[in-house]
C-alpha positions as CSV (number, residue, x, y, z in Angstrom):
1,X,0.0,0.0,0.0
2,X,1.0,3.6,-0.5
3,X,2.2,5.8,2.4
4,X,-0.2,8.2,4.0
5,X,-0.8,11.3,1.9
6,X,1.4,13.7,3.8
7,X,4.3,11.3,4.4
8,X,6.2,12.2,1.2
9,X,5.7,16.0,1.8
10,X,6.9,15.6,5.4
11,X,9.9,13.6,4.3
12,X,10.8,16.4,1.9
13,X,10.4,19.2,4.4
14,X,12.4,17.2,7.0
15,X,15.2,16.8,4.5
16,X,15.2,20.5,3.6
17,X,15.5,21.4,7.3
18,X,18.3,19.0,7.8
19,X,20.2,20.4,4.8
20,X,19.6,24.0,5.9
21,X,20.9,23.3,9.4
22,X,23.8,21.3,8.0
23,X,24.7,24.2,5.7
24,X,24.6,26.6,8.6
25,X,26.9,24.4,10.7
26,X,29.3,23.9,7.8
27,X,29.4,27.6,7.1
28,X,29.9,28.7,10.7
29,X,33.7,28.9,10.4
30,X,33.3,31.7,7.8
31,X,32.5,32.2,4.2
32,X,36.2,32.0,3.2
33,X,36.8,28.6,4.7
34,X,36.3,25.4,2.8
35,X,36.0,21.9,3.9
36,X,38.9,19.5,3.2
37,X,38.5,17.2,0.2
38,X,36.4,14.2,1.2
39,X,35.1,15.8,4.4
40,X,31.5,14.9,5.3
41,X,29.2,17.8,5.9
42,X,26.6,18.1,8.5
43,X,23.8,17.8,5.9
44,X,25.4,14.6,4.6
45,X,25.6,13.1,8.1
46,X,21.9,13.7,8.7
47,X,20.9,12.5,5.3
48,X,23.1,9.4,5.6
49,X,21.5,8.4,8.9
50,X,18.0,8.6,7.3
51,X,19.2,6.7,4.3
52,X,20.5,3.9,6.6
53,X,17.2,3.7,8.3
54,X,15.3,3.4,4.9
55,X,17.9,0.9,3.6
56,X,17.1,-1.5,6.4
57,X,13.7,-2.0,4.9
58,X,14.9,-3.1,1.4
59,X,13.8,-6.6,0.4
60,X,16.0,-8.2,-2.3
61,X,13.8,-11.2,-3.0
62,X,10.5,-11.9,-4.8
63,X,7.4,-11.2,-2.7
64,X,4.6,-11.5,-5.3
65,X,3.0,-14.6,-6.7
66,X,3.3,-13.4,-10.3
67,X,7.1,-13.1,-9.9
68,X,7.3,-16.9,-9.4
69,X,5.7,-17.7,-12.7
70,X,7.9,-18.1,-15.7
71,X,5.5,-16.0,-17.8
72,X,4.6,-13.6,-15.0
73,X,1.0,-14.8,-15.0
74,X,-1.0,-12.4,-12.9
75,X,1.0,-9.4,-13.7
76,X,-1.3,-6.9,-15.5
77,X,0.2,-3.4,-14.8
78,X,3.7,-2.1,-15.0
79,X,4.5,1.5,-14.0
80,X,7.3,3.9,-14.8
81,X,8.2,7.1,-12.8
82,X,10.7,9.9,-13.2
83,X,11.3,13.6,-12.5
84,X,12.6,15.7,-15.4
85,X,14.0,19.2,-15.3
86,X,13.3,22.1,-17.6
87,X,16.4,22.9,-19.6
88,X,18.6,25.5,-17.9
89,X,16.7,25.4,-14.6
90,X,17.6,23.0,-11.7
91,X,14.6,23.8,-9.7
92,X,11.7,23.6,-12.2
93,X,10.8,20.0,-12.9
94,X,8.1,17.7,-13.9
95,X,7.2,14.7,-11.7
96,X,5.6,12.0,-13.8
97,X,4.1,8.5,-13.7
98,X,2.8,6.2,-16.4
99,X,1.2,2.8,-16.1
100,X,1.2,0.3,-19.0
101,X,-0.8,-2.9,-19.4
102,X,1.2,-6.2,-19.3
103,X,2.1,-8.0,-21.5
104,X,0.5,-5.7,-24.2
105,X,2.5,-2.6,-23.0
106,X,-0.3,-0.1,-23.8
107,X,-0.5,3.1,-21.8
108,X,-3.4,2.9,-19.3
109,X,-2.6,6.0,-17.2
110,X,-0.4,9.1,-17.4
111,X,0.2,11.9,-14.9
112,X,2.5,14.9,-15.0
113,X,2.8,17.7,-12.5
114,X,5.2,20.7,-12.4
115,X,7.0,20.9,-9.1
116,X,9.6,23.1,-7.4
117,X,12.7,21.2,-6.3
118,X,14.1,23.2,-3.5
119,X,16.4,20.7,-1.8
120,X,20.0,21.1,-2.9
121,X,21.8,18.3,-4.6
122,X,24.2,16.2,-2.5
123,X,26.5,13.7,-4.3
124,X,25.2,10.2,-3.7
125,X,21.8,11.4,-2.3
126,X,19.9,12.3,-5.5
127,X,16.9,10.3,-4.4
128,X,16.3,12.6,-1.4
129,X,16.0,15.4,-3.8
130,X,13.6,13.7,-6.2
131,X,11.7,10.7,-4.7
132,X,9.2,12.6,-2.6
133,X,7.6,14.1,-5.7
134,X,7.4,10.6,-7.3
135,X,5.8,9.2,-4.2
136,X,3.2,12.0,-4.4
137,X,2.5,11.0,-8.1
138,X,1.9,7.5,-6.9
139,X,-0.5,8.8,-4.2
140,X,-2.4,10.8,-6.8
141,X,-2.9,7.6,-8.9
142,X,-4.1,5.8,-5.8
143,X,-6.7,8.5,-5.2
144,X,-7.8,8.9,-8.8
145,X,-7.6,5.5,-10.3
146,X,-6.9,2.9,-7.6
147,X,-7.8,0.1,-10.0
148,X,-4.7,1.1,-12.1
149,X,-2.2,0.8,-9.3
150,X,1.0,-0.6,-10.8
151,X,2.2,-4.0,-9.5
152,X,5.8,-3.1,-10.2
153,X,7.7,0.1,-11.0
154,X,10.6,0.5,-13.5
155,X,12.8,3.4,-12.5
156,X,15.3,5.3,-14.7
157,X,18.2,4.9,-12.4
158,X,19.9,2.4,-10.1
159,X,18.9,0.3,-7.1
160,X,21.4,-1.6,-5.0
161,X,24.0,-0.7,-7.7
162,X,24.8,2.6,-6.0
163,X,27.5,4.6,-4.2
164,X,25.8,5.1,-0.8
165,X,25.5,1.7,0.9
166,X,23.8,0.3,-2.2
167,X,20.7,2.4,-1.9
168,X,19.8,4.2,-5.1
169,X,16.6,5.9,-6.3
170,X,14.9,2.5,-7.1
171,X,15.4,1.3,-3.6
172,X,14.3,4.6,-2.0
173,X,11.1,4.7,-4.1
174,X,10.4,1.1,-3.5
175,X,10.6,1.4,0.3
176,X,8.4,4.5,0.4
177,X,5.7,3.1,-1.8
178,X,6.1,-0.5,-0.7
179,X,6.0,-1.6,-4.3
180,X,8.4,-3.9,-6.2
181,X,10.9,-1.6,-7.9
182,X,13.6,-2.2,-10.5
183,X,16.4,0.1,-11.4
184,X,17.2,0.5,-15.1
185,X,20.2,2.7,-16.1
186,X,21.7,3.4,-19.5
187,X,25.2,3.9,-18.2
188,X,27.3,2.0,-15.8
189,X,27.7,3.4,-12.3
190,X,31.3,2.8,-11.4
191,X,31.2,1.6,-7.8
192,X,32.8,-1.3,-5.9
193,X,35.5,-1.6,-8.5
194,X,33.2,-1.7,-11.5
195,X,34.7,0.2,-14.4
196,X,34.3,0.9,-18.1
197,X,37.6,-0.8,-18.8
198,X,38.7,-3.1,-21.5
199,X,37.4,-6.2,-19.7
200,X,34.0,-4.5,-19.4
201,X,34.0,-3.5,-23.1
202,X,34.9,-7.1,-24.0
203,X,32.0,-8.5,-22.0
204,X,29.7,-6.1,-23.9
205,X,31.0,-7.3,-27.2
206,X,30.2,-10.9,-26.1
207,X,26.5,-10.0,-25.8
208,X,25.4,-11.4,-29.2
209,X,21.6,-11.0,-29.1
210,X,18.7,-9.6,-27.1
211,X,18.4,-11.3,-23.7
212,X,22.2,-11.9,-23.3
213,X,23.5,-10.8,-19.9
214,X,26.6,-10.7,-17.8
215,X,26.8,-10.0,-14.0
216,X,28.2,-6.8,-12.5
217,X,30.4,-8.3,-9.8
218,X,32.2,-5.8,-7.6
219,X,35.5,-6.2,-5.9
220,X,33.6,-7.1,-2.8
221,X,32.4,-10.2,-4.6
222,X,28.8,-9.1,-4.6
223,X,26.8,-9.1,-7.8
224,X,25.3,-5.6,-7.9
225,X,23.3,-6.0,-11.1
226,X,23.3,-7.3,-14.6
227,X,24.3,-5.8,-17.9
228,X,21.5,-6.7,-20.4
229,X,21.4,-6.5,-24.1
230,X,17.8,-5.8,-24.3
231,X,17.3,-5.5,-28.1
232,X,18.9,-7.3,-31.0
233,X,19.6,-4.1,-33.0
234,X,21.3,-2.3,-30.1
235,X,24.9,-3.0,-29.1
236,X,24.7,-1.0,-26.0
237,X,23.5,-2.8,-22.8
238,X,21.3,-1.4,-20.1
239,X,22.1,-2.0,-16.4
240,X,19.5,-3.6,-14.3
241,X,19.6,-3.7,-10.5
242,X,17.2,-4.7,-7.7
243,X,15.3,-1.8,-6.1
244,X,12.8,-3.4,-3.7
245,X,10.8,-6.6,-3.4
246,X,12.3,-8.5,-6.3
247,X,15.3,-10.7,-6.9
248,X,17.8,-9.9,-9.6
249,X,16.8,-12.8,-11.9
250,X,13.1,-11.8,-11.9
251,X,14.1,-8.1,-12.4
252,X,16.1,-8.9,-15.5
253,X,13.5,-11.2,-17.0
254,X,10.8,-8.6,-16.5
255,X,12.8,-5.8,-18.0
256,X,13.7,-7.9,-21.0
257,X,10.0,-8.8,-21.5
258,X,9.2,-5.0,-21.5
259,X,11.7,-4.2,-24.2
260,X,10.5,-3.6,-27.8
261,X,13.6,-1.4,-28.2
262,X,16.7,-0.8,-26.1
263,X,14.8,1.1,-23.3
264,X,12.0,-0.8,-21.5
265,X,8.7,0.4,-22.9
266,X,7.3,2.0,-19.7
267,X,10.4,4.3,-19.5
268,X,10.5,4.8,-23.3
269,X,6.8,5.7,-23.5
270,X,7.2,8.1,-20.6
271,X,10.2,9.7,-22.3
272,X,8.3,10.4,-25.5
273,X,5.2,11.7,-23.8
274,X,6.9,14.0,-21.3
275,X,9.0,15.7,-23.9
276,X,5.8,16.5,-25.8
277,X,4.2,17.7,-22.6
278,X,7.1,20.1,-21.9
279,X,7.0,21.5,-25.4
280,X,3.3,21.9,-25.4
281,X,2.7,23.3,-22.0
282,X,5.7,25.6,-21.5
283,X,6.8,28.5,-23.7
284,X,9.2,27.9,-26.5
285,X,12.4,28.6,-24.5
286,X,11.5,25.7,-22.2
287,X,10.8,23.2,-24.8
288,X,14.1,21.6,-24.1
289,X,14.9,19.3,-21.1
290,X,18.0,18.6,-19.1
291,X,19.2,15.7,-16.9
292,X,19.2,17.9,-13.7
293,X,22.0,18.2,-11.1
294,X,23.8,15.0,-10.1
295,X,22.4,12.9,-12.9
296,X,25.7,12.7,-14.9
297,X,27.7,12.0,-11.8
298,X,25.4,9.3,-10.6
299,X,25.1,7.8,-14.1
300,X,21.3,8.1,-13.9
301,X,20.3,9.7,-17.2
302,X,16.9,11.3,-17.3
303,X,13.8,10.3,-19.2
304,X,10.7,12.5,-19.3
305,X,7.3,11.3,-18.6
306,X,3.8,11.8,-20.1
307,X,1.1,14.4,-20.0
308,X,-2.2,14.2,-18.2
309,X,-5.3,13.1,-20.2
310,X,-6.8,16.6,-19.9
311,X,-4.1,19.0,-21.2
312,X,-4.1,22.7,-20.4
313,X,-3.2,25.3,-23.0
314,X,0.2,27.0,-22.8
315,X,-1.5,30.1,-21.2
316,X,-2.9,28.1,-18.3
317,X,-1.4,28.8,-14.9
318,X,0.8,25.8,-14.0
319,X,0.4,26.2,-10.3
320,X,4.0,27.5,-9.8
321,X,4.8,30.3,-7.3
322,X,4.6,33.7,-8.9
323,X,8.4,34.3,-9.1
324,X,8.8,31.0,-10.9
325,X,6.1,31.9,-13.4
326,X,7.9,35.1,-14.3
327,X,11.2,33.3,-14.4
328,X,9.9,30.8,-17.0
329,X,8.8,33.7,-19.3
330,X,12.2,35.4,-19.1
331,X,14.4,32.5,-20.3
332,X,15.9,33.1,-23.7
333,X,15.0,30.9,-26.6
334,X,16.9,27.7,-27.1
335,X,16.7,24.7,-29.3
336,X,14.2,22.0,-28.2
337,X,14.9,18.4,-27.8
338,X,13.1,16.1,-30.3
339,X,10.8,13.3,-29.1
340,X,12.2,9.8,-29.2
341,X,11.0,7.6,-32.0
342,X,11.1,3.8,-32.4
343,X,13.8,4.1,-35.0
344,X,16.1,6.3,-33.1
345,X,15.6,4.6,-29.7
346,X,16.1,1.1,-31.1
347,X,19.4,1.8,-32.9
348,X,21.2,3.5,-30.0
């Protein structure tokens, strides 16, 4: 079941307070002072403690009956969530969720809401900045269309394949929603000795056809995820890791079954639809999108999720605070990103 309605908002406010207090402590020595390289700030200490508490709830095994069936009999709805930033602005973003039928992979539900991301980015703690908005999107779905509640979520990012104690955005979201979650990343997150070295490149070359995999085993000896060639015509793998309430084998099988092209269909469809949403509902300068702070560092590239069924015109108030509305109108014109198409996505 989803958390109580105010839980995600309270989680976000508590985090903002922690970071504000941490920043004050860290700056007490004077504006000219700087922390030594590798030093842990007060904000990181507080966030790390909360992360450890959440991580204790992660379940890395199958918990659903449909996961035990070789064809996933009983699985009817697969969701995808993400938060995408307006190009050139690290605080204006779109929190989104889509639900697809399974195994048909047709879109059943789409939700998109503009949000203000006020929490600062801390390396390794990207989920604390973004996940509360995604939880709220799941709560809106539960309120509006409880019959379309997803049975599993695919997340554009990592799960246990992560810097901070093996607790990425897919784990964080899974724990807060109590849903099975799977992390799917387009780039390798280089942790625990994993590297894009010649050995890794050779393993990629050995992936001959869609469905071929190799394990991502760190120097600790733990398998953190799987590199999966998801589509015959793509030579680039995707990186699958456990988020919550699934084992790695089931996660890989499900992701593969959702791939018509390189990117799993829930994430791919969300990407196409959200780009169109941003172009349609914001003025021309904001037609482009950007990964947002920390995405490159954490190897969690962004996708952009779909519009609501009832779409406002560009002149409709987006519900943003007045200063943000004026800020959006003042951005200079830039080139827009093009929506993904089957041809371009499948050959990447």
